[in-house]
N, C-alpha and C positions, 0 to 999 in steps of 0.2 A: 382731169382724170380721163385717160383714154379708155374707150370702150370699143367693143367689136361692132363693126358696121354691117348691116344687112339690108338688102333691098326690100321694099314693102311687099312685093309679090312673094318673095321667099318667106318673109315673116308670116304672111297670111296663110301660106301652105303648111308651115311648120309651127304655127303659133303655140299649140299646147305643149309640144316637145320642147320648144325654146323656153316657155315659162317654167317648166320643170327644171331645165338646165340653170336658169337664172336663180330659182329658189335654192337649188342644191349648191351652187358654186358662189353665189353672191356677185357674179359678174354682170355688169350692165351691158345692154345692147342698144345701139343707136339704129333706128329704122330710117331708111332714106327713100326719097322719091326722086328719081332721075339724078341721083348722086348728091342731093341736098338733104341734110339731116332734117327730119320732121318731128320725130318723138324719140324719147329715150326711155327704155323699159328697165326699171331697177327693181331689186327685191324689196318686198314690203317688210319693214322692220317695226315691230310693235314695241313701243316704249312704255313699259309698265313700271310705275313707281309703287314700291311696296307701301301698304297702308301704315304699318307700324314704322315710325321713324322718318316719315317723309318730310316732317317739318324740322328735323334736327338741324341746328345751326342757323335757323332763320330768325331767331330772337336775339336780343342783346340785353345784357344786364347793365343798368345805369344806376350807379350809386349802391349804397348798402340797403338791401331789402329785408334784412332780418333784425336790425336794431330798432328799438322803440323810438318813436318821435316825441318831440317836446310840445306837441299841440294837443288840445282837447278836441275830441270829435263831437259833433252835434247830432250824430245819427241816432242816439238813444234819448235825446232830450224831448220834452213835451212841448217845446216852442214851435211846433210845426205850423 
């Protein structure tokens, strides 16, 4: 992805204005020193997952979960 290139001195002088521009447009800027790319400034994107429904689709149903089984349970016996 191509981004606008700007010398470090210019970035230093116009930092706040450039940050506002990046936030508004979403355009990334590559800061260079002596023509060599040093850092890339990109807009911060918050990834918020809504609480309700965030686990939707993460489970799997295996077999029939509603039919009775043919085994006796020992959970209620006194043989503990």
